[in-house]
N, C-alpha and C positions, 0 to 999 in steps of 0.2 A: 504494500500500500504506500502510495506517495504521500509523505507527511506534508509536503508543500501545498497539497491540494486541500488540506484541512482548513476549515473556516477559522479556527482559532489561530492558526499560524498566519493567515492573511490579515486578520484583525490586528495581531501584534505588529506586523510589518507596517500596516497603515498607521497605527498609533505612534510607532517609533518615528515615522516620517513626519507626521503632524507635530509631534512634540519637539522634534529637531528644529522646527520653525517657530517654537516658542509657545505653542498652544498646550494648555494643561490637560484639557479633556478629561477631567476627573470623573464627573457624573456620566458624560457621554462615553468615556472609556469603559466604565463599569457596565453600561448598557450594551455596548458593542461586544464585550466579552461574554455577557449573558446571552446575546444572540448567537455568538459563535458556539457556545456549548449546546444551545438548542439545535443549531444547524448540524453540528457534528453528531448529535444524538439521533436526530430524526431524518436527516438528508445527507449523510456522510458522503463526501467527495462529489457532491452535486453542486451546480452553479447556484448563485443567488438569483432566485426568481421572485416575481411579484407574489405568487402564491405562498412561497416560503416566508416572505417578509410579512404578509398579512397574518399568517398563522402565528408567527412569533409576536407580532404587535398586539394581537387580540388575546394572547395567552396570559396577560397580566393578571395578577391576583386581585387587583382592584376592580376589574371589570368595567372601568370607566372608558368612554369613547375618547375623551381628551387624552388619557394615558396612552391609549393605542395610537392616537394621532401623533403624540410626542415621540413615541418609540420609532414610528416610521420616519419622522422628521430627522431624527438622529441617524437613521440608517441610510438616508438618501446620499449624503456626501461619500460615505463608504462605498455605496453601490457605484457611484461615478468613478471613484478611484479603481474599484475592482474591474470595471469594464475595460480599463486600459490594459489589463493583463489577462483578462478572461472575457473574450468576446461573447460568450454565452450568458454573461450577466445581464439581467434585465434592469433598465433604468426605472426607478419607482416614480409614478406620477405624483405630482404635488397636490396635496389637499384631498387625496382620495378618501381619507377617513374623517374629513371635516377639519375644523379648526383645532390646532394643537394647544391653544391657550384659552382658558376660561377666566374671566375677571369677575370674581365675586365682588359685590358692592362693599367697599371698605367702610370702616367706622371712622367718621371725621369727628374728632373730639371737640367738644365745646370748651371754652376757657374754664367754665365751672367744673367740668369733668376732670380736667387736668389738675386744677387746684385740689379737688377731692382726692385724686390719685396721689398727689404729692403729700397731702396731709396724712393719708393712710400709710404711706411709705415711712413717714417720720415716726410712726408708732410701731414699726416692726420690732419684734423681740429678737434677741434680748435688748431691752431699752438701754442698757449700759454698754452695749457693744457697738461695733462698727457697721453692722449690717444695714441699719436704717440710713446711715450717712452714705454708704457706698451705693445702695440702690436708689436713694433719693437723688443724689448728684447725677447718677447715670441717667435717670429718667429726665432730669432737667436738660442734660446734654442732648439727648435724643430729641426733645421737644424744640430746642432752640437751634439745632443744626440740621435736623432731618437725616442724620446718619443712619445707616442700616444697623439694626439692633446688635449684631455681633461686633461691629467695628470699634466702638468705644472700649470694649472689653479686651481687645487685642492691643490696645495702646500700652506702651511701656512708659516709664518715667521720662526717658530720653525723647519720647515722641511729643511731649507737651512742653511748648516753649512760651513762657509767660512774658518774655520781653517782646516778642513779635505777636503775642496773643494768637497763637496758631497751634494746630495739631497736625502731625504727619500720620496719615492713614496709609499703611503699607500693604501692598500686595493683596488687595481685596478682590471683589468680583471682577472678572475679565483680566485678572493679573495686573490691575492698575494700582498705582499709588497716587495720592493727591494730598494737597495741603488744605485744611479746613480752617478758615479764618474765624476767630471768635469775636463776639461783641464784648466790649469791656466788662459788662455785668457778668457775662458767662465766664470770662477769664477770672474775675474776682471770686466767683462761686467755686471754681476749681481750686484756686489758691486756698480758699477757706477749707475745702475738703482735704487738701494736702496737709494743712496744719492739724486738722483733727485726726487724719489717718496716721500721720507720723507720731502723734501723741499716743495713739493706741498701740501701734506696732513699732517697736524699737528695732527689731531684727527681722525684717520681712523675708519670707521664703521664696518670694518671686519678685521679679522686676516689673511686674504688671502695675499699671497706674491705679487700677481699682483692686482693692484687696478685701479678703474675708477676715473674720476675726482671728483666725489662726495664722495670718500672714501669707496665706496662699492666694492665688489669683481669684478674683470674683468672676466666675465664668458665666457664659451665656446660659448654660443649663440652670445655674442658680438664679439668674435674673428671670428666666421664664417661670420657674417655680414660684418665685416671690410675686411676680405679676399675677399669675393665676390665683394665688392665695388672696391677694388684695381685690382682684376682680370679684371673687366670691364674697368677700367681706363687704364690698360696696353694693352687692346685689345687682350687678350688671348682667342682664339676661340677653339671650339671643332674640333679635327682632325678626319678624316675618320676612323672608327673602334675603336675610343678611346673616353673617356669622358673628360670633362673639368678638368684642373688641380685642385687638392684639397689640403687642409692642410695635409691630411693623406699621400699624395704622398711625403711629405718631409721625412716621415719614410721609404718609399720604396727607396727614393734617398739615404738616409743615409746608408742603408744596401748595396746597389749596389756600392756606392763609397768606403765603407769600404773594401769590397771584392776586388775591383779594386786595392786599395792601397796595400792590402796584397799580391795579385798576382804579382804586380810590384816589391814588395820587396822580392819575392821568398819564402814567408811564406807558410807553409803547412796549407791550409785553413781548412781541415778536422779536425785538432786538435784544431784550434782556434774557429771554429763555436760554440761549446758548450759555450764558454765564451761570445761570441756575443749574443747567445740566452738568456743567463742569464741576461745580461746587458739590453736587450730589454724587459725582463719580460715574455718570452715565456715558456710554460710548456714543449714543445718538440722542438728538433732541427729542425724537419720537418716544424714546424710553421715558423721558420726563413727562410728556403728555399723558402717558399711561396712568400717572398718579393723580390726574385731575378728576374731581368728582363735582357734580353739579349741586353744590350746597346752596341753600336758599340765599344766603348773604351774597355769594358770588354772582348768582343769576340776577339778583335785584340790581347789583352794582353794574353789571354788564348791560342790562336793559336800559338803565338810566344813561349810561355812557353812550350807548348806541342812539338813544333818543336825542341826546345833545348833538351827536354827529349828524344824524339824519335831518334834524330841523335847523341846523346851523345856528343854534342859540344855546348859550351857557345855561339858560333856565330850562331847556327842553322845549318840547312843542307847546306846553301850556303857556310859555312865555310869549307866544305869538297870538294868543286869544285877544 
């Protein structure tokens, strides 16, 4: 049996080639290896066909159509590569299983909800420990910067520069690093946390910026547990057609509130969106638009702004009566 014909061998060659060009392909790599095992088990030494691809895509334990569509989306670049060395490979049609992404309606936090969350965080036990300070400061940083929830917890002490009031966020999604500039009040809050943290922890076991009571890193897993605990304490329930509020929804909230402020100030959003996209660490501006939600305040502000534009009057159309 020719080992070079095995799908697992060809997937490894493909991944090695792509990674040599700087692509991590962590999740995609795992999925492709999963496909290779499936193919070698069910269709050993056979070419990649649409029928094989569909069988694998739809074999997911979730049973969701979007999961199957995402699997096929990951498989398409590999199929194009494989076609160059095996002419019997079939090119997979785009969108044959429908959309690969589903956007559940995010929860856009109100100012009152954020205050309630921060107040509840300040009461986390042990009251005499560091936990409430670490989690509360972490929440404030998410709310005022729109960072992805894991990003602040990957910061080291060296990544926080109080002189320039900035954070260095290293090797996050899409293998990108970026600088996040802080508002003076945010910088001051982090400095206050450092004072409290270093008062509690004399000999830290980690160089992480956010620490637990025992001096180890305050991890994303710990943050998610604390958030879910507070969510129950606050009585936040799932709304019809929506999911429960998440830490990630603070990022959605940041984008919506930022656009709301720009529109209220009469700023041309189309020219400022690239800056916001860079600040958030997005590869494309369209990725930033994904975070927009038609909250009532934003829609009211937009309608009033359009009315002033359409009527050529700062007072809107009623100013022409």
